[in-house]
C-alpha positions as CSV (number, residue, x, y, z in Angstrom):
1,M,0.0,0.0,0.0
2,R,2.9,2.4,0.6
3,I,4.2,1.7,-2.9
4,L,0.8,2.4,-4.3
5,S,0.5,5.6,-2.3
6,R,3.9,6.8,-3.4
7,Y,3.0,6.0,-7.0
8,I,-0.3,8.0,-6.9
9,A,1.4,10.9,-4.9
10,A,4.3,11.1,-7.4
11,M,1.9,11.2,-10.4
12,Y,-0.3,13.8,-8.7
13,L,2.6,16.1,-7.7
14,K,4.0,16.1,-11.2
15,I,0.6,17.0,-12.7
16,F,0.0,19.6,-10.0
17,A,3.4,21.2,-10.6
18,L,2.6,21.4,-14.4
19,C,-0.9,22.9,-13.8
20,L,0.4,25.4,-11.2
21,G,3.3,26.4,-13.5
22,A,0.9,26.8,-16.5
23,F,-1.5,29.0,-14.4
24,I,1.4,31.2,-13.1
25,A,2.7,31.6,-16.7
26,I,-0.7,32.6,-18.1
27,F,-1.3,35.0,-15.2
28,L,2.1,36.7,-15.6
29,V,1.7,37.0,-19.4
30,V,-1.7,38.6,-19.1
31,D,-0.6,40.9,-16.3
32,F,2.6,41.8,-18.3
33,L,0.6,42.7,-21.4
34,E,-1.8,44.8,-19.3
35,K,1.0,46.8,-17.6
36,I,3.8,47.0,-20.0
37,R,2.4,50.0,-21.9
38,R,2.1,52.0,-18.7
39,F,5.6,50.9,-17.5
40,T,7.1,51.9,-20.9
41,S,5.4,55.3,-20.8
42,Q,6.8,55.8,-17.3
43,Q,10.3,54.8,-18.6
44,A,10.6,52.1,-16.0
45,E,14.0,50.5,-15.7
46,P,14.1,46.7,-16.6
47,Q,15.3,45.6,-13.2
48,F,12.3,47.3,-11.6
49,V,9.9,45.6,-14.0
50,I,11.5,42.2,-13.4
51,G,11.4,42.8,-9.6
52,Y,7.8,43.8,-9.7
53,F,6.7,40.5,-11.4
54,L,8.9,38.4,-9.2
55,C,7.3,39.9,-6.2
56,K,3.9,39.2,-7.7
57,I,4.5,35.4,-8.0
58,P,3.7,34.4,-4.4
59,E,0.3,36.2,-4.7
60,I,-0.4,34.4,-8.0
61,V,0.5,31.1,-6.4
62,S,-1.9,31.6,-3.6
63,L,-4.7,32.7,-6.0
64,V,-4.5,29.8,-8.5
65,T,-3.5,27.0,-6.2
66,P,-7.1,25.7,-5.6
67,L,-7.7,25.7,-9.4
68,A,-4.4,23.8,-9.9
69,V,-5.4,21.3,-7.2
70,L,-8.7,20.7,-8.9
71,M,-7.3,20.3,-12.4
72,A,-4.5,18.0,-11.1
73,T,-7.1,15.8,-9.3
74,L,-9.2,15.5,-12.5
75,L,-6.3,14.8,-14.7
76,A,-4.5,12.3,-12.4
77,L,-7.6,10.2,-11.8
78,G,-8.6,10.6,-15.4
79,I,-5.2,9.1,-16.5
80,L,-5.5,6.3,-14.0
81,S,-9.0,5.5,-15.3
82,R,-8.0,5.6,-19.0
83,N,-5.1,3.2,-18.3
84,S,-7.5,0.8,-16.3
85,E,-5.3,1.3,-13.2
86,I,-8.2,2.2,-11.0
87,T,-10.1,-0.9,-12.2
88,A,-7.1,-3.0,-11.3
89,M,-6.8,-1.4,-7.9
90,R,-10.5,-2.0,-7.2
91,S,-10.3,-5.6,-8.3
92,C,-7.6,-6.0,-5.7
93,G,-10.0,-4.8,-3.0
94,I,-8.6,-1.3,-2.7
95,S,-11.3,1.2,-1.9
96,I,-11.8,4.5,-3.6
97,Q,-11.2,6.2,-0.3
98,R,-7.8,4.5,0.0
99,I,-6.9,5.4,-3.6
100,S,-7.9,9.1,-2.9
101,A,-6.0,9.3,0.4
102,P,-2.7,10.5,-1.1
103,I,-4.5,13.2,-3.0
104,F,-6.3,14.4,0.1
105,G,-3.1,14.4,2.1
106,I,-1.2,16.5,-0.5
107,A,-4.1,18.9,-0.8
108,F,-4.2,19.4,2.9
109,L,-0.5,20.1,3.0
110,I,-0.9,22.6,0.2
111,S,-3.6,24.3,2.2
112,I,-1.4,24.6,5.2
113,F,1.5,26.0,3.0
114,T,-0.9,28.5,1.4
115,M,-2.0,29.7,4.9
116,V,1.6,30.1,6.1
117,S,2.4,31.9,2.8
118,N,-0.5,34.3,3.2
119,E,0.7,35.1,6.7
120,L,4.4,35.4,6.3
121,I,5.4,35.7,2.6
122,I,2.7,37.5,0.6
123,P,2.3,40.6,2.9
124,A,6.0,41.3,2.5
125,T,6.2,40.7,-1.2
126,N,3.0,42.6,-1.9
127,L,4.4,45.6,0.0
128,K,7.6,45.4,-1.9
129,M,5.7,45.1,-5.2
130,Q,3.6,48.2,-4.3
131,Y,6.7,50.1,-3.5
132,I,8.4,49.2,-6.8
133,E,5.3,50.1,-8.8
134,D,4.4,53.4,-7.1
135,V,7.7,54.8,-5.9
136,L,10.4,53.3,-8.1
137,I,8.5,53.2,-11.4
138,A,5.7,55.8,-11.1
139,K,7.9,58.2,-9.1
140,K,5.2,58.9,-6.6
141,S,5.8,60.5,-3.2
142,S,7.5,58.5,-0.6
143,T,7.1,61.1,2.2
144,T,4.0,59.2,3.5
145,S,4.7,56.4,5.9
146,F,2.3,53.8,7.3
147,R,2.2,51.4,10.2
148,Q,-0.9,49.2,10.0
149,N,-2.9,52.1,8.4
150,N,-1.5,54.6,11.1
151,I,-0.6,57.4,8.6
152,W,2.2,60.0,9.0
153,Y,2.7,62.6,6.4
154,R,5.1,65.6,6.4
155,E,5.0,68.7,4.2
156,K,7.2,71.7,4.9
157,N,6.1,72.9,8.4
158,L,3.1,70.6,8.7
159,I,2.9,67.0,10.1
160,L,-0.3,65.0,9.6
161,Q,-1.2,61.9,11.6
162,A,-4.3,59.8,11.0
163,R,-5.4,56.5,12.5
164,F,-7.3,55.3,9.5
165,F,-7.7,56.1,5.8
166,E,-10.5,54.9,3.6
167,P,-9.4,55.1,-0.1
168,K,-13.0,54.7,-1.5
169,T,-14.3,57.8,0.2
170,H,-10.9,59.7,0.4
171,S,-11.6,60.2,4.1
172,F,-9.4,60.1,7.3
173,K,-10.6,59.1,10.8
174,G,-8.9,60.2,14.0
175,V,-6.8,63.1,12.5
176,T,-4.1,65.2,14.2
177,L,-2.3,68.0,12.4
178,W,0.8,69.8,13.8
179,Q,2.1,73.1,12.6
180,L,5.7,73.7,13.4
181,G,7.6,77.0,13.9
182,E,11.2,77.9,14.3
183,G,13.4,75.1,15.8
184,M,10.7,72.5,14.9
185,Q,8.7,73.6,17.9
186,P,4.9,73.0,17.5
187,V,2.8,76.2,17.4
188,K,-0.6,74.8,16.6
189,R,-2.3,71.4,16.9
190,I,-5.6,70.5,15.2
191,D,-7.6,67.4,16.2
192,A,-10.5,66.3,14.1
193,E,-12.8,63.3,14.1
194,Q,-12.8,63.2,10.3
195,G,-10.9,64.7,7.4
196,M,-12.0,64.7,3.7
197,L,-9.2,64.8,1.1
198,T,-10.0,66.9,-1.9
199,G,-7.8,68.5,-4.5
200,G,-5.0,70.6,-2.8
201,H,-6.6,70.7,0.7
202,I,-8.2,68.7,3.5
203,L,-11.5,69.6,5.1
204,F,-11.5,68.7,8.8
205,K,-14.8,68.1,10.6
206,T,-15.6,68.3,14.3
207,V,-12.4,70.2,15.1
208,V,-10.5,71.2,18.2
209,E,-7.7,73.7,17.5
210,R,-5.0,74.4,20.1
211,L,-2.5,77.2,19.9
212,L,0.8,76.3,21.6
213,A,3.7,78.3,23.0
214,N,6.8,76.7,24.7
215,G,5.0,73.3,24.6
216,E,1.9,74.6,26.5
217,V,-1.6,75.3,25.3
218,V,-2.4,79.0,25.3
219,R,-5.7,79.0,23.5
220,T,-8.3,76.4,22.5
221,L,-10.9,76.8,19.7
222,E,-13.7,74.5,18.5
223,A,-15.2,74.5,15.1
224,K,-17.4,72.3,12.9
225,E,-15.2,72.5,9.9
226,I,-11.7,73.8,9.1
227,E,-10.0,73.7,5.7
228,V,-6.2,73.4,5.5
229,D,-4.1,73.6,2.3
230,L,-2.1,70.4,2.0
231,N,-0.5,69.0,-1.2
232,L,-1.5,65.4,-0.3
233,K,-2.9,63.2,-3.0
234,T,-4.7,59.8,-2.9
235,E,-1.9,58.4,-5.1
236,D,0.6,59.4,-2.4
237,L,-1.4,57.5,0.2
238,R,-1.5,54.4,-2.1
239,A,2.3,54.6,-2.6
240,L,3.3,52.9,0.7
241,D,-0.1,51.9,2.1
242,K,-0.4,48.4,3.5
243,F,-4.0,47.7,2.5
244,A,-6.0,45.0,4.0
245,D,-5.3,42.8,1.0
246,N,-1.6,42.8,2.1
247,M,-2.3,41.9,5.8
248,G,-2.2,38.4,7.3
249,F,-4.7,36.9,9.6
250,F,-3.1,38.0,12.9
251,E,-2.4,41.5,11.6
252,L,-6.0,41.9,10.4
253,R,-7.3,40.7,13.8
254,R,-5.1,43.2,15.6
255,Y,-6.2,46.0,13.3
256,G,-9.9,45.0,13.6
257,N,-9.7,45.0,17.4
258,K,-8.0,48.4,17.2
259,L,-10.7,49.9,15.0
260,R,-13.5,48.5,17.2
261,A,-11.9,49.9,20.3
262,A,-11.8,53.3,18.7
263,G,-15.4,53.0,17.7
264,Y,-15.0,52.4,14.0
265,D,-16.6,49.8,11.8
266,A,-14.2,46.8,11.4
267,T,-16.6,44.5,9.5
268,P,-14.7,44.6,6.1
269,Y,-11.5,43.7,7.9
270,L,-13.1,40.9,9.9
271,A,-14.4,39.4,6.6
272,K,-11.0,39.5,5.1
273,M,-9.5,38.1,8.3
274,H,-11.7,35.0,8.2
275,A,-11.1,34.6,4.5
276,R,-7.4,34.3,5.2
277,V,-8.2,30.9,6.8
278,S,-11.1,29.8,4.6
279,Y,-9.6,30.4,1.2
280,P,-6.5,28.2,1.7
281,F,-8.7,25.3,2.5
282,A,-10.4,25.7,-0.8
283,S,-7.6,23.4,-2.1
284,V,-9.0,20.5,0.1
285,I,-12.5,21.3,-1.1
286,M,-11.4,21.3,-4.8
287,A,-9.7,17.9,-4.3
288,F,-12.8,16.5,-2.7
289,L,-15.0,17.9,-5.5
290,G,-12.7,16.7,-8.2
291,I,-12.6,13.0,-7.2
292,P,-16.2,12.1,-7.9
293,F,-16.2,14.2,-11.1
294,A,-13.2,12.2,-12.3
295,L,-14.7,8.9,-11.3
296,R,-18.0,9.7,-12.9
297,G,-16.3,10.1,-16.2
298,G,-14.5,6.8,-16.0
299,R,-12.3,5.7,-18.8
300,S,-14.1,8.2,-21.2
301,S,-12.7,11.2,-19.3
302,G,-9.9,12.9,-21.1
303,I,-7.5,15.7,-20.7
304,A,-9.7,18.3,-22.5
305,M,-12.7,17.3,-20.4
306,G,-10.7,17.5,-17.2
307,I,-9.4,21.0,-18.1
308,G,-12.8,22.2,-19.0
309,I,-14.5,20.9,-15.9
310,S,-11.8,22.3,-13.6
311,L,-11.9,25.7,-15.2
312,G,-15.7,25.8,-15.0
313,I,-15.8,24.8,-11.3
314,G,-12.8,27.0,-10.4
315,F,-14.1,30.1,-11.9
316,G,-17.6,29.4,-10.4
317,Y,-15.9,29.1,-7.0
318,F,-14.0,32.4,-7.5
319,I,-17.2,34.3,-8.5
320,I,-19.3,32.9,-5.6
321,N,-16.6,33.5,-3.1
322,A,-16.2,37.1,-4.3
323,V,-19.9,37.8,-4.2
324,I,-20.5,36.3,-0.7
325,L,-17.4,37.9,0.7
326,A,-18.6,41.3,-0.5
327,Y,-21.9,40.7,1.4
328,G,-19.8,39.9,4.5
329,A,-17.7,43.1,4.0
330,G,-20.8,45.1,3.6
331,G,-22.4,43.8,6.8
332,I,-25.2,41.9,5.1
333,L,-23.8,38.6,6.3
334,P,-21.7,37.8,9.4
335,P,-18.0,37.9,8.4
336,L,-17.4,34.3,9.6
337,V,-20.4,33.0,7.6
338,A,-19.4,35.0,4.5
339,A,-15.9,33.6,4.6
340,W,-16.8,29.9,5.0
341,A,-20.1,29.8,3.0
342,P,-18.4,29.1,-0.4
343,N,-16.5,26.2,1.0
344,G,-19.7,24.9,2.6
345,I,-21.6,25.2,-0.7
346,F,-19.0,23.3,-2.7
347,T,-18.5,20.7,0.0
348,M,-22.2,19.9,-0.2
349,G,-21.8,19.6,-4.0
350,G,-18.9,17.2,-3.5
351,I,-20.9,15.1,-1.0
352,W,-23.9,14.9,-3.5
353,L,-21.5,13.8,-6.3
354,A,-19.8,11.2,-4.1
355,L,-23.1,9.7,-3.1
356,N,-24.1,9.3,-6.7
357,V,-20.8,7.8,-8.0
358,D,-21.3,4.2,-9.2
359,N,-19.2,2.0,-7.0
């Protein structure tokens, strides 16, 4: 049985590596064709372009791994069926569950690796990729710094600090602005609940303004709105921003707790946090779903059919996952339910197929 398991595992790993490599190559070619005109117009240096796409590979691997697992499962079992090897194994009393065990084991290990990669590798490479694209290639401002969306920006004698920035609405939350005088001594401090970024200035709302002298407050003013000229653009904020897509599970959990403690809505981040765990296990779900599909085809299943079925199921999963996760980010569904619902739906489909496979 160990020899049989090694045989199936070796075949499966070879096919999986080919499928994964093919998907990575296709993804890189499409992305290259999409961005090369913009990179050329920006006169990007070749080493920056190469570095950008090298940093993108870990993210691509994480994205296409479930699809590669599904296609490898269909093709591996399809080849075994066409060569009558599954029939020979069954005639020796080996169950379908025992034949499928090496595939499930490999898929589970792939899921664990994807989860670790999402936590340790992808955040760093995505941040480096964003830096190459925005700062080294597009020559955008690098005077903005971030620590878990805690924003610091300096311009001449002004220093801006904000706890949270929402790119979709161009708004800050928890904003503090210092105005510096001679010797870098603060002469004014503005605290606001919210700041709206518009062309060339920021509109602060619910403001407390303090005039300072020798480090002490000499006057305090309150206002509903104050407008301050600041040459800060949304593109500058995107240059070094570590968006939620670049955060791992534990970082998202810390940031979500931080937002909730400050009274802000953390639902979108909680949905992404749970998705950091649920999406890697899509590989196990795809393996479970692919086995009954391959066995239903029997000896008639071919490479073209396996590729077609895997692409159809894979893209269906991506669409359903994106839609349900959007409902979770919008608060329509609980974040935990939204993250795991696609896996549950496709697991039920796999169970139904398994119950209808002809022994």
